[in-house]
N, C-alpha and C positions, 0 to 999 in steps of 0.2 A: 671176486664179486665186483662188477663194474658199478661205478658210482651213479652214472646217469639213469640206468634202468631202475635202480633202487629209489632214487629221488622221484622219478616219474611215478612209480607204484605208490609210494608214500603220499605223494601229492594227490593222486587220484583217490586213494582210500580216505584220506582225511577230508578232502573236499566233499566227497559224497557223504561222509558222515556228518559234516557240518550242515550241508544243505538239507538232508533228510531229517537230521536231528532237530533243526530249526522248524521244519514243516510240522513234524509231529508234536513239537512243543506248542506251536501255535494252535494245533488241533486239540490241545489239552490231553495228549496221549503220552505215555512214557517214551522218552527219547531213545531208550534201548531198542524199541521197535524200529525207530528210524535208522539206527545203526545196522540192524539186521537187514532192513530193506536196502540200505546203502551197499552192503556187501553183495546182495542179490544183483543190484544194478551193475556194479563194476566187475563182478566175478565172471567165472567161465560160463554161467548160464544166463548172463546178461550181456552187457556191452563189451566184455572181455578187455577192460582197460588194464588189468593187472597181468603182467607177464611172468612174474616169479612168485607164485603163491607160497612157496616154501619159506621165503624170506619174511613175508608178512606173518606166517604162522609162527616163525621164530620170535618175532617181536611180540606176538600175541601171548606167547608163553610167559614173557615178562609180565604182561598184564595179569595173567592168572596168578602168578606168584605175588605180585603187589596187591591184588585183590584179596588174597588169602591173608597176607601179612597185615593189611589194614583191618580186616575183619577180626584178626586176633588182637590187635591193639585196641579196637573199639569194644571188645567183649568185656562184660562185667557180670560177675555172678550175682551182684546186688540187684540187677534187673530181674532176676528170677524169683526173688523172695516173695513179692506180693502174690505170685501165681505159681509157686514152686511145685505144688502137688499136681496141678494140671499140666504144667510145663514138663516136669521130669517124668512123672508116671504116665500122664496122658499122652505126652509127646512121644515117649518111647513106645507106648502101646500103638499109637497111630502109625509110626514107622514100621513096626514089626507086623502089624495087621496088613498094612498096604503091601509090604514086601511079600507076605505069605499069600494074600489073595492074588496078587499079580503073578507070582510064580506058578500058582495052580492054573490060573487062566492061560498063562503062556504055554504051560505043558499041554493044554488042550489043542493049541495051534502048532504043536510039534517043536516048540522052541526049547533049546537046551536049558538044563537046570541053572548053570552059571549065568547065562544070558537072562533068564527069567528073574533071577535074584537081582541082577544089575538093573533090569527094567523096573522092578519094584522099588529099588532104592531111588532111581531117578524120578519116578512118579510120586514117591513119598515127600520129596523136597518141594517146597513152595518158594515163590519169588520174594525174598526179603526186600530187595530194592523197590519192586513195584508196589507191594502191599503197604510198606511203610510210607511211600510217597502218597498213595491214595488216602491213607489214614490221616496224614498231616494236612492234606488239602481239604479233607472233610472235617477237620477239627476233632478227630476221634482218637488221637494217639493216647490220651489219658482216660479214655472210657473203659468200662469193664471189659468189653470185648476187645478193645485196642490193646490193653495190657495183656490179656490172655493170648492174643495172636502174637504179640511180641515175644512172650515167653516160649510159645511153641516154635516160632521161627528160630530162636536162639538154639534150642535143642536140635532142631533140624540141621542148622549150620554146623553144630558140633559133631553131628553124626557123619558129616562129610569126612572127618578125620578117620573114623573107623571104616567107612566105605572104601576110601582110597587105600587103606592098609589091606583090605580084603581083596581088592581087585586083581592083583597078580595071580591069585589062586583060584579065581572063579572059572578059568578056562578048563580046569581039570576037575571033574566031579569028585575024584578020589581025594583031592586036596581041600575041598570045601569044608568038610567036617573033620579033617584029619590033622596030623601034626604040622604040616606046612602052614595051615591057617593059624594054629596056635603059636607057631614059631614067628609068623609075621606079626601077630598081635603082641607077642612078648618083645620082639625086636623094636616095635614102635614104642612100647612102654619104657624099655630101657633107654631108647634114644630120647624120649620125652624127659625122663628123669635126669639124664646127663645134661641136656640143654637147659632145663630149669635150674639145675645146680650151678652150672657155669654162668648162666644168665643172671641169676640172682646174686652171685658173688662177684663175678668179673665185670659184667656189663654196667652196673650202676657206677662202679669206680671209674671205668673208662669214659662213660658219658659225662660224669661230673668233671673229669679232666678236660674233655673236649669242650663242654659247655663253658668252662671257665675262660676259654680263649675268646669267647664272644663272636667267633667266626661261624656263620650259618652254613657255609659250604662244608667245613669240616664236620659239623654236627650232622648234616644230611648224609655225608659219606659214611660216617660211623654207623648210622641206622641202616644204610644200604648194605654195608658189609655184613651186619648181623642177619639181614633178610636173605641175601643171596648166598652167604656163606653157610647158613644153617640149611638152606634148601639144597645146596650142593652136597653137604654132608649127609642129608637125608637120602638123596639119590644114590650116593656111593654105597649105602648099606642096603639098597634094594627098595627103599620107600620112594614116594613121589616127591617131586620138587614142591608142589603146592602144599603138601603136608608139612614139610620142613619150614616153609614160609609162614604157615599158620601158627606153628608152635613157637617160632621166633616172635610173632606178634603177641602171643599170649604172655611170653616172658616180658616183653616191652610194656605190656599193659600194667604191670605191677611197678613200673619205674616212675619216679617223680617227673621224668621228662617225657612221659607218654603223650601228653597233649601236644607238645611242640613237635614231636616226631610225627604224629598223625597229621598235623597241619602241613608239615613239609612234604610228607609222602603222598597226600591226597592228589595234588595236581599230576604227579607222575602216574599214580594209580589210574586216574581217570583217563589220561592220555593212552596208556598202553592197554587198559581194559577196553577202550573204544576200539582199538585195533583187534582185540580178541573177538568182540561181538561182530565186527565187520567181517572178520575171517570166517566166523560161523555162518554169517549170512551168505557168504560166497558159496557155501555148500548146499544151500536151499535150491532145490530144483522145481521151478514152477510146473514143468511138464509132469513131474511126479504127482503134484497136487491135483492136477486135472485128471491124470490117469487113475489116481487112487482116492478120489474124493470121498467115496463111501467109507474106506478104511480110516481116513482122517477124521471124518465126522463121527464114526463109531468110537475112535480113540478119545476124541475131545469129550464126547458125551459120557464115556466111562470114567474119565478123569474128573470131570466137574460133578457129576451126580454121585459117583462113588466116594470121592473125598469129602464132599459136602455131608453126605449121610454118615460117613464114618466119624468125622470130626464132630458133627452135631451130637451123635450118640455118646461119644466120649465126654463132651462138655456137659451133657445132661447127667451122666453118671457122677461127675465131679460137682454137681450141685448148681450149675448155672441155669438161668431161666431159659424158656423156650426161645424168646427173641434174641437173647445174647448168644445162645448156642448156635442159632441159625446164622447170626452175623459172623461168628467165628468160623463156621463151616464154609460159608461162601467166601470169606476172606482168604481161605487157604486152598480154594478149589482151582489151583493152577499148578503147573510145573515151571520152575524158575531157572535163574541164571546158572546155578551150579549143575543143573541137568545138562546144560551145554558142555560144561567142562567134563563131566562124567561120560557123556556120550562120545566126546572126542577121544578121551583116554580109552574108552571101551573099544572104539574103532581101531585105535592104534594097537591094541592088544588082541585084536581078532575076535572080540566078544560080540561086536555089533557090526552087522553087514551094512553095505551101502544103502540098500532099500530101507532097512529098519532105521538107520540113522536119519534118513530123509523123513521118514514117518514121524519119528520122535521130534525132530526140529520143527516140522510143520505143526504138529499137535501142540507143542510148547508155545509156538508163536500165537496160535489161535487162542489158547487159554489165557495167555497174558493180555491179549487184546481185549478180551471180554471181562477181565477182572474188575475194572472200574464199574462196569454196568452191573455185574453181579453184586458187588458190595453196596451199590446204590439201591438195588432191588430188595435188600434184606428186610427192611421194615414193611413195604407193601406186601411182600410175600408172606411175612409172619402174620400180618393182619388177616390175610386170606386163610392161612393155615389155622389161625386161632379159632376159627369157627368149628374146627373139629373138636368134639367134646373132650376126648381124652387128653388132647394137647392143651386145651383151655384150662382143664381142671388139674393137670399134672403140676406137682409141686416138687422142686428139687430136694434131694436128700438133705437131711439136717434142718429142714424148715417145716416141721409138722404143723406148727401154729404160727400165724403171722405176728402175734403179739409177743414181745420179748419180756416185758416187765409189767406185771399187774394187769388190770382191766382198763382199757382205754375208754370205756363207756363213761367214765367220770371226768374225762378231760374237757375243759372249757377254756376258751381264749388262748389256746396253745399255738405255738409256731411249728409248722410242719417243714422240716428240712429234708429235701429229697437229694440224696447224694452227699456223703460225708467225706469227700475228698479234700483237696487242698483248700478250696474256697468254702465248701460247706462246713468243714470241721472248724475252720477259723471262726466263722460266724456262730456255729453251734456251741463252741467252748465258751465264747463270751456270754451267750444267753444262759448257759448252764451255770456259770460262775455267779451270775446275777440273779439266779433263782427263778428265771422265767420257765414256764412249762414248755418243754420241747419234745417233739416226736421226730425221731430220725428214721428215715426209710432208706435202706441200702441193700445191695446184693452181695456184699462182702460178709460171708458168714463169720470170719474171724473178728471183724470189726463189731458185728452184732453181739458176739459173745463178750467182747471187751466192754461194750456199753452196758450190757446186761449186768455184768459184775459191778459196774459203777452205779447201778440203779437208775440209769437213764432210760426213759421210755423209747422203745425202738421196735421196728418191724423189719423182718427179712422179706424182701420182695422187690419186684421191678416197678418202680414208682411211675413209669409211663403206662402201666396197665391199670385200667379203670377198676378192675376187680380188686386190686391191691389197695387202691386209694379209697375204696368204699369202707375199708376198715379204719381209716385215719380220722374219722369224725370231722370231716371237712365242713359240714354245716355249722359246727360249733367252733371252728378254728378262727384265729384272729389274723394269721398271715401264713402264706404258702410260699416257700422258697424253692425254686427249681435250680439247684446248683449241680446238675448232672454233668458228667464230663464229656457228653457227646450231644451234638445238635439235635439229632432225631429224637432222642429220649426227652430232651427239654421241651420240644414242641408238643409231643404227645402228653407229657405230664401237665403242661399248662392247659392244653385243650380239655383234658379229662377233669382237671381240678375245677375249671370254670363250668363244666357241664354239671358237676356235682353240687357246686355252690357258686352261682353267678355273681354273688355279692362279695366273694372272698377276695381280699387284696393279694395279688400275686406278683412276686419279684422273680425275674428269670435271668439266667446267665446266658448271654449270646456268645457263640464261638466265632462267628464270621460276620462280616458286614451285612450280608444278605439275610442273616437270621433275625436282625433287629426288627425290621418292619413286619416280618412274618410273625414273630412272637407278640408284637403289639396287636396284630390282626387277630391272633388267637385269644386275646383277652388279657394279656399281661398288663399290669398297671405300671410297672417300671421294669426296664431292661438294662442290664449292666453288661458292658463289653470290656473285659479286663485290659486288653491292649489299649483301647481308647481311654480308659480310666488312667492308665499309666501316662498316656500323652497329656491328659489334663494336669497331672501332677508335675510333669516336666514344664508345661506352660506356666503353671502357678509359680514354680520356683524361679523361672526365668523372669517373669513379670515382677515378682517381688524384688529381685536384684535390680530391676530397672526403675524401682521406686514406687510401684503401685502398692496401695494399702490392702490390708486384709479384707476389708469390706468390698473393695473393688474386685479383688480376685475371686471372692465368693460369688459375686453377681455374674462374673464372666463364666465361671465354671457351671453355674446354674443355667445360664443361657445355652451353653453347649449341650447340656443334658436335656433341656427342654426341646431342643431341635433334634434330639435323637441322634447325636453325633454327626449330623449331616456336614458339619464343617470339615470333617476328616475324609469325606468322600471325594473321588475324582470329579464327580458331576456337580460339586458345590458351586453355587453362584453367589459370590460375596455381596452383590447388590441387593439380594433378597432379604438380608438380615441387617441388624444394626451394626454400625462400625464398632471398633474396639472401645473407643472413648465413650460412645453412647451406651454400649452394653455394660461397661463397668460402672457407670453412674458416678455421682459426685459425693454421695453420703459415705461416711465411715464412722467407726467406733473407736474411741481412744480413751484409755485410762489416764487420769491426772492424779499424781500423788500429792497429798496435802502434807507439806512440811511445816515446821514451826514458824519459819520465816516466810511462808507463802502467803500472798494476799487472800487466798481462799480460806485460810485458817480463821475460825471464829465467825465465818459468814454463814447465813442460812441460804438455802436455795432461793427463797423468795427475794432476799436482798440482792442476791447476785443477778437475778432476772435475766438469765442467759438467753431465753427465747426472744425477748424483745430487743435486747442489746445486740446479740450476735446471730440470732436465728438458730440457736443450738438447743438440744433437749438433754436434760439430765436423766439417764436411764436407770442407774443403780448407784448405791454407795457400798463400798467394801470396808468393813470395820471389824477388827480383831478376828480376821479369818473368815468372817461370814459376809455374804453378799445380800444386801437388802434391795430387791427390785422395786421400781416405782416409788421412790422415796417421797415422803411428805414435804411440801414446800417449806415448812417451818423447821425441818431438820437442820441442825447446825453441824458444820464440818469442823473436825478436830485434827490436830497433828497425828499422822499415822493412818488417817483415812485415805480411801481412794475414791475418786468420782469418775463414773463412766458416762461419757458425753458422746452424743451422736449428732452429726451434721456435716456440711460440706467441708472438704479438707482446708480450703482457704480460711474459713471461719474458725476451724479448729486451730490453725496456725496462729490466728490473731489472739485466741484465748491463751494459747501457749505463751505468746509474747507478753500478754497482760498479766499473767499469773507468775511469770518468772521473777524470782526475788531480785530486788534492786542490787546492782553490783556495788561493792564498796570502793 
């Protein structure tokens, strides 16, 4: 291998990936699309900058292994717990039904059984990278549909292991349901058990020894040895390199050093995975798209409509509301990055022809491109579909009645908490402990059952739906809290709550900066943005260390909230608001302890005459653990008392000096 051609090819590939990735990032599109387009530009169907595609493909194989290894390290069974029924049972059903329907459809077009099964496997898998990125950008990663999508994606990613194990036997129909397939699965299970045994016994000891040296290079080398060594062992017994790398990652995920290993591997993974996606893009033939536009359109329509309806139906069976089920279905209505890997492996094994390969890649590219638009259209589409009577009246399984405890008809001055997640539950638990009447609305059936057992008033339902809110006695409620984990539900909940009771006080949680003004526009009386509130706390701590008083800090935080967090926005104009010193103000509150030798001891508030002498006001007296507000001017101060005084800090300092006991 000559060095210069290799360097030239790598420079061309990485430069094209950088430029196109940057362009797609600026267009707010997934950069993976930019990498595929970059491959198209520099590849044999484009400008033909790459002279040795085989070398690039070799490097891309490293990207596949590192991608699978990192996926294994990041994998956590705990992420499946909140949605384990839908994820495990529903996810398995989705994959099997997709494979079955695709195999039948492929048979109608004369496609072989093994190829049809592989096509079904590829279509069943959605894009983890793309979907999670869109969910994070929309602030919906912790929403009900966000958690459900995450669980289904994890199960789909795990199924790649089984699919890769099956692939060598798909070419021969006799082997698909025969002993060769069972042998391959048994071989994979034995290999997995061996790797897990050695990994849990040997690997932690080795990593502990390496980590004790404090040398990052040695630490990274040990992780790479495990990744590539396990992949090589997997290949030697007839399994795939990617499968071995994934199993190695699973073993590493149980290690105390998993987070550091992942941090070290990610840059390498991203670099080589970029080469993989560019190499896939090199195989996209624009001429094929033009010549087979109808076939591509039919494939994309079948994938989007078919997967949306299938996942929607499964989510409804598992008790999710119509809007949530639609959001889950549209979120998974694409074929993703592992489809590229399977398609390439299938082509190498003779299962996928060149024309079918081009059709799959083109269809995958189109479905990925439209994914952000589909996920954004979930709510408007649901509002249109909700006009259909059966869908509007349909109620998920296990939610025969919206009321969980007692009759809500007697509730008055109650607080309605929509969404009992991390934010809503913290607030709700405080209210419950203090005996305030609380009504919780949530779509987590397990949570509702738990609250019912505790005797807490609750309703199962989508609180963004006005029909559900009609049961919450909003005309008699005192406060409405929209603490839902996704922005769309929050907006709808606020809008519908104000429609049912325009006088109701509404507090809403904002997920993104652009949500704040919109929530206020919908009628929210107060909007809280968690990240900005964290910023206020950081500011408070910093200014306190710089010598500002509690009163000053309170005033400044209040000003930030009054301005609806505008000080944190890029378009903020400092000249339009008060300066820091003006905003903080001069007044403060200070407690003065009355000791036996203090000049305050034995004095009445009238005799002290703090207002005329120093411009200060006595606010309260603390005596024997009790605070007496607005004390009488004739009240006398005794040793052990505390006097709360308000006024300018300079005057408070003077009072402190005057009341200081004389030094001996």
